[in-house]
Backbone as JSON Lines, residues from 0, in Angstrom:
{"i":0,"aa":"M","n":[0.83,-1.18,0.0],"ca":[0.0,0.0,0.0],"c":[0.88,1.25,0.0]}
{"i":1,"aa":"T","n":[0.55,2.2,-0.82],"ca":[1.33,3.44,-0.86],"c":[0.85,4.38,0.23]}
{"i":2,"aa":"T","n":[1.65,5.39,0.48],"ca":[1.3,6.36,1.51],"c":[-0.03,7.04,1.19]}
{"i":3,"aa":"T","n":[-0.28,7.34,-0.07],"ca":[-1.54,8.0,-0.41],"c":[-2.72,7.07,-0.21]}
{"i":4,"aa":"Q","n":[-2.52,5.76,-0.35],"ca":[-3.61,4.81,-0.12],"c":[-3.87,4.6,1.36]}
{"i":5,"aa":"E","n":[-2.82,4.73,2.16],"ca":[-2.95,4.52,3.6],"c":[-3.75,5.64,4.26]}
{"i":6,"aa":"H","n":[-3.64,6.84,3.75],"ca":[-4.29,8.0,4.36],"c":[-5.41,8.48,3.45]}
{"i":7,"aa":"T","n":[-6.59,8.59,4.04],"ca":[-7.73,9.11,3.29],"c":[-7.63,10.62,3.26]}
{"i":8,"aa":"S","n":[-7.74,11.2,2.1],"ca":[-7.69,12.66,2.01],"c":[-9.04,13.23,2.4]}
{"i":9,"aa":"E","n":[-9.04,14.51,2.75],"ca":[-10.29,15.17,3.13],"c":[-11.31,15.13,2.0]}
{"i":10,"aa":"Q","n":[-10.84,15.16,0.76],"ca":[-11.76,15.14,-0.37],"c":[-12.48,13.8,-0.49]}
{"i":11,"aa":"D","n":[-11.89,12.72,0.03],"ca":[-12.49,11.4,-0.07],"c":[-13.58,11.16,0.99]}
{"i":12,"aa":"L","n":[-13.59,11.96,2.03],"ca":[-14.56,11.77,3.1],"c":[-15.91,12.35,2.71]}
{"i":13,"aa":"P","n":[-17.0,11.65,3.05],"ca":[-18.31,12.22,2.73],"c":[-18.62,13.46,3.56]}
{"i":14,"aa":"Y","n":[-18.0,13.57,4.73],"ca":[-18.19,14.74,5.6],"c":[-16.82,15.26,6.0]}
{"i":15,"aa":"N","n":[-16.73,16.57,6.17],"ca":[-15.47,17.2,6.54],"c":[-15.76,18.26,7.6]}
{"i":16,"aa":"V","n":[-15.44,17.94,8.84],"ca":[-15.74,18.82,9.97],"c":[-15.04,20.18,9.84]}
{"i":17,"aa":"F","n":[-13.99,20.26,9.03],"ca":[-13.28,21.52,8.85],"c":[-13.99,22.45,7.87]}
{"i":18,"aa":"A","n":[-14.96,21.94,7.13],"ca":[-15.74,22.77,6.2],"c":[-16.88,23.43,6.97]}
{"i":19,"aa":"K","n":[-17.02,24.72,6.81],"ca":[-18.0,25.5,7.58],"c":[-19.42,24.95,7.48]}
{"i":20,"aa":"A","n":[-19.83,24.51,6.32],"ca":[-21.21,24.08,6.1],"c":[-21.45,22.6,6.41]}
{"i":21,"aa":"C","n":[-20.43,21.87,6.82],"ca":[-20.59,20.44,7.06],"c":[-21.43,20.17,8.31]}
{"i":22,"aa":"P","n":[-22.44,19.31,8.21],"ca":[-23.29,19.03,9.37],"c":[-22.55,18.33,10.51]}
{"i":23,"aa":"S","n":[-21.41,17.71,10.22],"ca":[-20.66,17.05,11.29],"c":[-20.11,18.05,12.3]}
{"i":24,"aa":"R","n":[-19.93,19.3,11.87],"ca":[-19.4,20.32,12.78],"c":[-20.35,20.57,13.94]}
{"i":25,"aa":"G","n":[-21.65,20.62,13.67],"ca":[-22.63,20.82,14.74],"c":[-22.63,19.67,15.72]}
{"i":26,"aa":"T","n":[-22.55,18.45,15.21],"ca":[-22.5,17.29,16.1],"c":[-21.24,17.31,16.95]}
{"i":27,"aa":"L","n":[-20.12,17.66,16.33],"ca":[-18.87,17.75,17.1],"c":[-19.0,18.79,18.22]}
{"i":28,"aa":"E","n":[-19.65,19.9,17.93],"ca":[-19.87,20.93,18.96],"c":[-20.75,20.39,20.08]}
{"i":29,"aa":"H","n":[-21.79,19.63,19.74],"ca":[-22.67,19.06,20.76],"c":[-21.91,18.08,21.65]}
{"i":30,"aa":"V","n":[-21.06,17.29,21.04],"ca":[-20.33,16.23,21.75],"c":[-19.2,16.79,22.6]}
{"i":31,"aa":"T","n":[-18.48,17.78,22.07],"ca":[-17.28,18.25,22.76],"c":[-17.51,19.48,23.63]}
{"i":32,"aa":"G","n":[-18.69,20.06,23.56],"ca":[-18.98,21.17,24.45],"c":[-18.98,20.68,25.9]}
{"i":33,"aa":"R","n":[-18.79,21.59,26.81],"ca":[-18.68,21.21,28.23],"c":[-19.85,20.32,28.67]}
{"i":34,"aa":"W","n":[-21.07,20.75,28.43],"ca":[-22.21,20.0,28.95],"c":[-22.47,18.73,28.15]}
{"i":35,"aa":"G","n":[-22.2,18.76,26.86],"ca":[-22.4,17.56,26.05],"c":[-21.46,16.44,26.45]}
{"i":36,"aa":"S","n":[-20.19,16.75,26.6],"ca":[-19.23,15.71,26.97],"c":[-19.49,15.18,28.37]}
{"i":37,"aa":"L","n":[-19.84,16.06,29.3],"ca":[-20.11,15.6,30.67],"c":[-21.4,14.78,30.72]}
{"i":38,"aa":"T","n":[-22.4,15.17,29.94],"ca":[-23.66,14.43,29.9],"c":[-23.44,13.04,29.31]}
{"i":39,"aa":"L","n":[-22.71,12.97,28.21],"ca":[-22.42,11.66,27.6],"c":[-21.62,10.79,28.56]}
{"i":40,"aa":"G","n":[-20.64,11.39,29.22],"ca":[-19.83,10.63,30.18],"c":[-20.67,10.1,31.34]}
{"i":41,"aa":"A","n":[-21.58,10.92,31.83],"ca":[-22.44,10.5,32.95],"c":[-23.38,9.38,32.51]}
{"i":42,"aa":"L","n":[-23.93,9.49,31.31],"ca":[-24.86,8.46,30.83],"c":[-24.15,7.16,30.47]}
{"i":43,"aa":"H","n":[-22.84,7.19,30.32],"ca":[-22.09,5.96,30.04],"c":[-22.23,4.98,31.21]}
{"i":44,"aa":"E","n":[-22.46,5.52,32.4],"ca":[-22.62,4.7,33.6],"c":[-23.96,3.98,33.63]}
{"i":45,"aa":"G","n":[-24.92,4.44,32.81],"ca":[-26.23,3.8,32.77],"c":[-27.34,4.83,32.64]}
{"i":46,"aa":"S","n":[-28.55,4.34,32.52],"ca":[-29.74,5.17,32.36],"c":[-29.94,6.05,33.59]}
{"i":47,"aa":"L","n":[-30.29,7.31,33.36],"ca":[-30.53,8.25,34.46],"c":[-31.77,9.08,34.17]}
{"i":48,"aa":"R","n":[-32.47,9.45,35.23],"ca":[-33.56,10.4,35.12],"c":[-32.96,11.8,35.07]}
{"i":49,"aa":"F","n":[-33.77,12.78,34.64],"ca":[-33.28,14.13,34.45],"c":[-32.59,14.68,35.69]}
{"i":50,"aa":"N","n":[-33.25,14.61,36.84],"ca":[-32.66,15.18,38.06],"c":[-31.44,14.41,38.54]}
{"i":51,"aa":"E","n":[-31.41,13.1,38.31],"ca":[-30.22,12.31,38.64],"c":[-29.05,12.78,37.77]}
{"i":52,"aa":"L","n":[-29.34,13.0,36.51],"ca":[-28.32,13.46,35.57],"c":[-27.85,14.86,35.95]}
{"i":53,"aa":"R","n":[-28.77,15.7,36.33],"ca":[-28.41,17.07,36.73],"c":[-27.52,17.07,37.98]}
{"i":54,"aa":"R","n":[-27.79,16.19,38.92],"ca":[-26.94,16.08,40.11],"c":[-25.56,15.53,39.74]}
{"i":55,"aa":"R","n":[-25.54,14.59,38.8],"ca":[-24.27,13.97,38.39],"c":[-23.38,14.96,37.66]}
{"i":56,"aa":"V","n":[-23.98,15.79,36.81],"ca":[-23.24,16.8,36.05],"c":[-23.29,18.1,36.85]}
{"i":57,"aa":"D","n":[-22.49,18.15,37.87],"ca":[-22.49,19.25,38.82],"c":[-22.27,20.59,38.12]}
{"i":58,"aa":"G","n":[-23.17,21.54,38.39],"ca":[-23.02,22.89,37.85],"c":[-23.88,23.19,36.64]}
{"i":59,"aa":"V","n":[-24.47,22.18,36.0],"ca":[-25.3,22.43,34.83],"c":[-26.67,22.94,35.28]}
{"i":60,"aa":"S","n":[-27.17,23.95,34.59],"ca":[-28.51,24.44,34.9],"c":[-29.55,23.52,34.26]}
{"i":61,"aa":"E","n":[-30.76,23.61,34.75],"ca":[-31.85,22.81,34.19],"c":[-32.03,23.14,32.71]}
{"i":62,"aa":"K","n":[-31.97,24.42,32.37],"ca":[-32.15,24.85,30.98],"c":[-31.03,24.3,30.08]}
{"i":63,"aa":"M","n":[-29.79,24.4,30.53],"ca":[-28.67,23.92,29.7],"c":[-28.71,22.4,29.54]}
{"i":64,"aa":"L","n":[-29.07,21.69,30.61],"ca":[-29.15,20.23,30.51],"c":[-30.26,19.84,29.54]}
{"i":65,"aa":"S","n":[-31.38,20.52,29.62],"ca":[-32.49,20.25,28.71],"c":[-32.07,20.49,27.26]}
{"i":66,"aa":"Q","n":[-31.42,21.61,26.99],"ca":[-30.96,21.92,25.63],"c":[-29.93,20.89,25.16]}
{"i":67,"aa":"T","n":[-29.04,20.51,26.04],"ca":[-28.01,19.53,25.7],"c":[-28.63,18.19,25.36]}
{"i":68,"aa":"L","n":[-29.57,17.75,26.19],"ca":[-30.22,16.46,25.93],"c":[-31.0,16.48,24.62]}
{"i":69,"aa":"H","n":[-31.67,17.59,24.32],"ca":[-32.39,17.7,23.05],"c":[-31.43,17.57,21.87]}
{"i":70,"aa":"A","n":[-30.3,18.28,21.93],"ca":[-29.32,18.23,20.84],"c":[-28.75,16.83,20.69]}
{"i":71,"aa":"L","n":[-28.4,16.19,21.8],"ca":[-27.82,14.84,21.74],"c":[-28.85,13.81,21.27]}
{"i":72,"aa":"E","n":[-30.1,14.01,21.65],"ca":[-31.17,13.12,21.18],"c":[-31.37,13.3,19.67]}
{"i":73,"aa":"R","n":[-31.38,14.53,19.23],"ca":[-31.56,14.82,17.79],"c":[-30.43,14.21,16.97]}
{"i":74,"aa":"D","n":[-29.22,14.22,17.52],"ca":[-28.06,13.65,16.82],"c":[-28.03,12.13,16.91]}
{"i":75,"aa":"G","n":[-28.97,11.53,17.64],"ca":[-29.02,10.07,17.72],"c":[-28.08,9.47,18.75]}
{"i":76,"aa":"L","n":[-27.62,10.29,19.69],"ca":[-26.66,9.82,20.7],"c":[-27.33,9.44,22.01]}
{"i":77,"aa":"V","n":[-28.48,10.03,22.27],"ca":[-29.21,9.8,23.52],"c":[-30.64,9.39,23.17]}
{"i":78,"aa":"H","n":[-31.15,8.42,23.94],"ca":[-32.54,7.99,23.79],"c":[-33.31,8.46,25.01]}
{"i":79,"aa":"R","n":[-34.46,9.06,24.76],"ca":[-35.34,9.55,25.83],"c":[-36.53,8.61,25.91]}
{"i":80,"aa":"E","n":[-36.75,8.06,27.09],"ca":[-37.86,7.12,27.31],"c":[-38.81,7.71,28.33]}
{"i":81,"aa":"A","n":[-40.02,8.07,27.89],"ca":[-41.04,8.62,28.79],"c":[-41.98,7.51,29.21]}
{"i":82,"aa":"Q","n":[-42.12,7.31,30.52],"ca":[-43.02,6.3,31.08],"c":[-44.37,6.94,31.37]}
{"i":83,"aa":"P","n":[-45.46,6.3,30.98],"ca":[-46.79,6.87,31.22],"c":[-47.25,6.64,32.67]}
{"i":84,"aa":"T","n":[-46.52,7.27,33.59],"ca":[-46.88,7.14,35.01],"c":[-47.32,8.51,35.52]}
{"i":85,"aa":"N","n":[-47.81,8.52,36.74],"ca":[-48.19,9.77,37.36],"c":[-47.42,9.93,38.66]}
{"i":86,"aa":"P","n":[-46.48,10.83,38.78],"ca":[-46.03,11.78,37.76],"c":[-45.24,11.07,36.66]}
{"i":87,"aa":"P","n":[-45.13,11.71,35.5],"ca":[-44.4,11.09,34.39],"c":[-42.94,10.82,34.77]}
{"i":88,"aa":"R","n":[-42.43,9.71,34.29],"ca":[-41.03,9.36,34.52],"c":[-40.32,9.37,33.16]}
{"i":89,"aa":"V","n":[-39.22,10.09,33.1],"ca":[-38.44,10.16,31.87],"c":[-37.02,9.71,32.18]}
{"i":90,"aa":"D","n":[-36.57,8.72,31.42],"ca":[-35.21,8.21,31.56],"c":[-34.42,8.52,30.3]}
{"i":91,"aa":"Y","n":[-33.13,8.77,30.48],"ca":[-32.23,9.03,29.37],"c":[-31.14,7.97,29.39]}
{"i":92,"aa":"E","n":[-30.82,7.48,28.18],"ca":[-29.72,6.52,28.07],"c":[-29.04,6.71,26.73]}
{"i":93,"aa":"L","n":[-27.82,6.2,26.64],"ca":[-27.07,6.3,25.4],"c":[-27.59,5.31,24.37]}
{"i":94,"aa":"T","n":[-27.58,5.71,23.13],"ca":[-27.83,4.81,22.02],"c":[-26.5,4.08,21.75]}
{"i":95,"aa":"P","n":[-26.5,3.06,20.9],"ca":[-25.22,2.43,20.55],"c":[-24.22,3.45,19.98]}
{"i":96,"aa":"L","n":[-24.69,4.37,19.15],"ca":[-23.82,5.42,18.62],"c":[-23.3,6.3,19.75]}
{"i":97,"aa":"G","n":[-24.18,6.68,20.65],"ca":[-23.79,7.49,21.79],"c":[-22.79,6.79,22.69]}
{"i":98,"aa":"R","n":[-22.94,5.48,22.85],"ca":[-21.99,4.71,23.67],"c":[-20.6,4.75,23.04]}
{"i":99,"aa":"G","n":[-20.53,4.61,21.72],"ca":[-19.24,4.68,21.04],"c":[-18.58,6.05,21.21]}
{"i":100,"aa":"V","n":[-19.38,7.1,21.1],"ca":[-18.85,8.45,21.29],"c":[-18.4,8.64,22.74]}
{"i":101,"aa":"A","n":[-19.22,8.2,23.69],"ca":[-18.9,8.37,25.11],"c":[-17.62,7.63,25.48]}
{"i":102,"aa":"E","n":[-17.42,6.45,24.93],"ca":[-16.2,5.7,25.24],"c":[-14.96,6.46,24.78]}
{"i":103,"aa":"R","n":[-15.04,7.07,23.63],"ca":[-13.91,7.85,23.14],"c":[-13.7,9.12,23.97]}
{"i":104,"aa":"L","n":[-14.8,9.76,24.36],"ca":[-14.7,10.94,25.21],"c":[-14.12,10.59,26.58]}
{"i":105,"aa":"L","n":[-14.55,9.47,27.14],"ca":[-14.05,9.07,28.45],"c":[-12.56,8.77,28.4]}
{"i":106,"aa":"A","n":[-12.07,8.24,27.28],"ca":[-10.63,8.02,27.15],"c":[-9.9,9.37,27.23]}
{"i":107,"aa":"L","n":[-10.44,10.38,26.55],"ca":[-9.85,11.72,26.61],"c":[-9.97,12.3,28.01]}
{"i":108,"aa":"I","n":[-11.14,12.16,28.63],"ca":[-11.35,12.68,29.99],"c":[-10.37,12.05,30.96]}
{"i":109,"aa":"H","n":[-10.19,10.75,30.89],"ca":[-9.26,10.05,31.78],"c":[-7.82,10.48,31.52]}
{"i":110,"aa":"F","n":[-7.48,10.71,30.26],"ca":[-6.14,11.2,29.93],"c":[-5.91,12.57,30.54]}
{"i":111,"aa":"V","n":[-6.89,13.46,30.39],"ca":[-6.76,14.81,30.96],"c":[-6.65,14.75,32.48]}
{"i":112,"aa":"E","n":[-7.51,13.96,33.12],"ca":[-7.46,13.83,34.58],"c":[-6.1,13.29,35.03]}
{"i":113,"aa":"G","n":[-5.57,12.31,34.3],"ca":[-4.28,11.72,34.65],"c":[-3.1,12.64,34.37]}
{"i":114,"aa":"S","n":[-3.31,13.67,33.58],"ca":[-2.24,14.6,33.21],"c":[-2.31,15.92,33.98]}
{"i":115,"aa":"M","n":[-3.21,16.03,34.93],"ca":[-3.43,17.32,35.59],"c":[-2.22,17.82,36.36]}
{"i":116,"aa":"D","n":[-1.4,16.94,36.93],"ca":[-0.19,17.43,37.61],"c":[0.7,18.18,36.62]}
{"i":117,"aa":"D","n":[0.86,17.62,35.41],"ca":[1.66,18.28,34.37],"c":[1.0,19.58,33.92]}
{"i":118,"aa":"V","n":[-0.31,19.56,33.77],"ca":[-1.03,20.77,33.35],"c":[-0.89,21.87,34.39]}
{"i":119,"aa":"L","n":[-1.08,21.53,35.65],"ca":[-0.98,22.54,36.71],"c":[0.44,23.1,36.81]}
{"i":120,"aa":"A","n":[1.45,22.24,36.62],"ca":[2.83,22.71,36.62],"c":[3.07,23.65,35.43]}
{"i":121,"aa":"A","n":[2.54,23.31,34.27],"ca":[2.7,24.16,33.09],"c":[2.02,25.5,33.31]}
{"i":122,"aa":"R","n":[0.85,25.49,33.91],"ca":[0.15,26.75,34.19],"c":[0.98,27.63,35.12]}
{"i":123,"aa":"E","n":[1.56,27.0,36.13],"ca":[2.37,27.76,37.09],"c":[3.58,28.37,36.4]}
{"i":124,"aa":"R","n":[4.26,27.58,35.55],"ca":[5.42,28.11,34.81],"c":[4.99,29.27,33.91]}
{"i":125,"aa":"Y","n":[3.89,29.1,33.23],"ca":[3.37,30.14,32.34],"c":[3.08,31.41,33.13]}
{"i":126,"aa":"D","n":[2.38,31.26,34.24],"ca":[2.01,32.43,35.04],"c":[3.22,33.15,35.58]}
{"i":127,"aa":"V","n":[4.27,32.41,35.96],"ca":[5.49,33.02,36.47],"c":[6.2,33.81,35.37]}
{"i":128,"aa":"T","n":[6.26,33.23,34.17],"ca":[7.0,33.89,33.09],"c":[6.18,34.99,32.39]}
{"i":129,"aa":"R","n":[4.88,34.9,32.45],"ca":[4.03,35.86,31.73],"c":[3.3,36.83,32.66]}
{"i":130,"aa":"G","n":[3.59,36.81,33.91],"ca":[2.96,37.76,34.82],"c":[1.7,37.25,35.47]}
{"i":131,"aa":"G","n":[1.34,35.99,35.19],"ca":[0.22,35.35,35.87],"c":[-1.13,35.95,35.59]}
{"i":132,"aa":"R","n":[-2.1,35.28,36.16],"ca":[-3.51,35.68,36.05],"c":[-3.86,36.6,37.15]}
């Protein structure tokens, strides 16, 4: 296999997140935004009700969590299950696609968490040399 065969060029891909009009860019924003990534990570642990999810994703407002869940559901990453009970019960869980995305995000999250000593040291060096925050 030649080098050009080994690497797919951007022109060969049906979607290109670097192109302004590509629909994959919106999904990437939903997935990698603060609340999207934390919501997907929390749902990787299993099905959660709205308030359970809100407690798990510390700091998210009810409005932002609702917007995030709608976007992730629309993208096919989260499934919303409404139970016909009184009061109504709504559970959220990852779809198979959402599980694949969450697993990749969690690998990044764990890498960042495991690298925080290096990050904090870099911040300190930066602040000392640049006059700090």
